[in-house]
N, C-alpha and C positions, 0 to 999 in steps of 0.2 A: 199684689199677693197672688201666689196660685192659684187655681181652680182646679175643682175636681177632685178632693179630698177624702179621704174615707175619715170617720170620724178618729180614729187612732191619729193618724196621717196631722191631722187638725191640731190634735194638742200637743205631738211630739214635735212637731214641725222645729228644724232650726232655727225659720225664719221669723218664729214668733214665740217668744218668752213666756206672754203672759197674755191676756185676752182682758180687757178692762171696760166695762160697761160707762159710757161719759153720764155727764149730767145730766143731757136733755134726756136718755133714755129714763124710761117708767122704772119703777123699782120691780121688783120680782113680784107677779101677781097670780100667777096659776095655783088652782088648787085641784082638788080631785076630779072635777068634769073634764079638763085642757089635759092633766096628766093620764088619767085612764085613757082618754081617747086616743093619746100617743101611744102606749105602753099598748094599746088593743091594735093598732094599725102594726106594729113591731110582732106581735105575737099571730097575726094572721098574715104577713107575711113569710115568717117560718113555717107558718104549719103548713103553707102553700108550697113551701120549697121540699118539705119533708115527704109529701105525698108524692114527688117527683123521681122518676128511678135513677139512680145511681149512674154515674156515668163510668161506662167499663172501654179499657185500650186495649187490643190487641192486633196482632200481626204487626207488629211495627220494630224497627230494629233502632229504636231511637235510643237513647240512653236511658237509664232508670232517671237520672236527675230531672230530664228533660221532661219525662213521663210524669214525674211526680207534682213538676213545676207546673203543667199544663193540668193537672188532675184538681192542682190546688186554686189555681186561678177559677178554673170552672167553679168550685166551693164557692169563693169568694163571692162570684157572679152570681150563683145561684139563691144564696141567702142574704143579697145585698138589699139594701132598704132606702130609698129616696127620702132623706129628709129635710129636703125643701134648700133654699139658698140661705147662706149664713153672708150676710154683707159686712164689711169690714174695714178699715183704713190704716195706714201707717202715716206717724208724724216723725220727720227729721230729730225731733228735739226729743223724742223717746224712743231709743233705740230697742228693739226688740218687742214693744207692744204694738198691738193693734187695738184700733178701739172698736167696739160694734156698734154698727148701726140698724141692723137689724136682724133678728134671731136668737137674743139673749135669751127669751123664754124655754127656748126649744134648747139650747144649748147647757144653758147651767141644769136644766131636767137631765138632759143627757148624762151629765157629770155626774151628778149624785146617782144615778142608776149606774153609773159606772163602779163608782163608791159603793153601790150596794151589794152589788153582784162582786167585787172585790172582797168584801168581807163575807159574803155568806160562802165562799168558794175556800177562803183563808190565805186570798193572794194581798194581804195589805202592801208586803214589800213590791211588790209589782206594780199597786198603783204608785205608790211614793215613788217608783224610776222613773215611771211612763208620766205620771200626771201631775207632779208637781215640779217647781222649776228648779235649776239647781242650787237655787238657794235655800229649798224648800217652802217655798209660796206655793198656793194653790194657782192653777194655771186661767182661773178666771174671776176675776174680781171687781166688786163693786167700789173702787175706792174713794167715789166723791160720797158715799152715803155712809155713814158713818156706823150706823147700826149694823147696813148689812153687811158690813164690810166684817165688821169685829164679830158678829156671828159667825159667817165662813170661814175666818180665821181661826175662830176656837174650835168652830164644830169640826171640819175635817180632821184634823190631829189630835181630838178628841175621840173620834170613831176610829179612825186607823189604830190608836195607839191603848186603847181600852183591853184592861185584861180582867178578866174572860173576854172575849169581844162580845159588842152588843148586839141581841137580837135588835135587827135594823126597823122590823115589823112594829115592833115596841116603839117608834119614835116618839111619840107622843108623848113619853114620859122623860123626854131628856132633858126638861126645861129646867129640872131642878140643879143636875149638875151644872150643867152650862152658868145658868146665872150664878153659880156661887163661885164660879171661877171667874165671871166678869163682874161681880160684886153688882147687879142690875139684872132685873128681869125684861129692861126695853130689849136689847137685842134679838131675845129671842123670840117674846111679844109681838114684833112688828113684822116676822119673819115666818109666821106659824104656816105657809104651804109646802117650806120648806120639808117641816118635818111629818106634815100630812102625806106628803107624799112619799117618804118611807112606808108609812103605812100599806101601801098599794102593794110593793111588792112583794111576791107570796114569797115564803121562807119555808 
């Protein structure tokens, strides 16, 4: 697998249609302390970048498109944040699938962060285009764990299609509608950290 991906490229790469968490990996267990630390590191990076002066380009005969490309590259570097290594492997028996062996807690947390921001900014269509597969499946799945798999398969479309849009800061109130769709409370009660995570995203 190619290295050096941005988060966007990781999820939209044509090399991998879906990331799967294999059975040997633990379930999603992050809660407020780990998620707050993750978001805190992101905030610190962006706060530091915003204190830096903007780059100005002058006295050049370069084409405007070249200058714009350079400035965009500089902006991306300025606001970049190293999220650590994500390790995965491909299996020839599963075309387009990558099996995560390290980094799944961070990756799912960031996936949910992207979902939350998409709803905040009314960009649900963009999220569906970029972060769902061509067949409408979420890009990251715990397929071998029925409760977690079922929750994610219902949760993401539920949030994207809700009308009026859900205030994701009210994530803890989603148990009732989700459990009514599944016919049981088990999928939601066993993955409380996912909904707890949404309560610390500012709205």
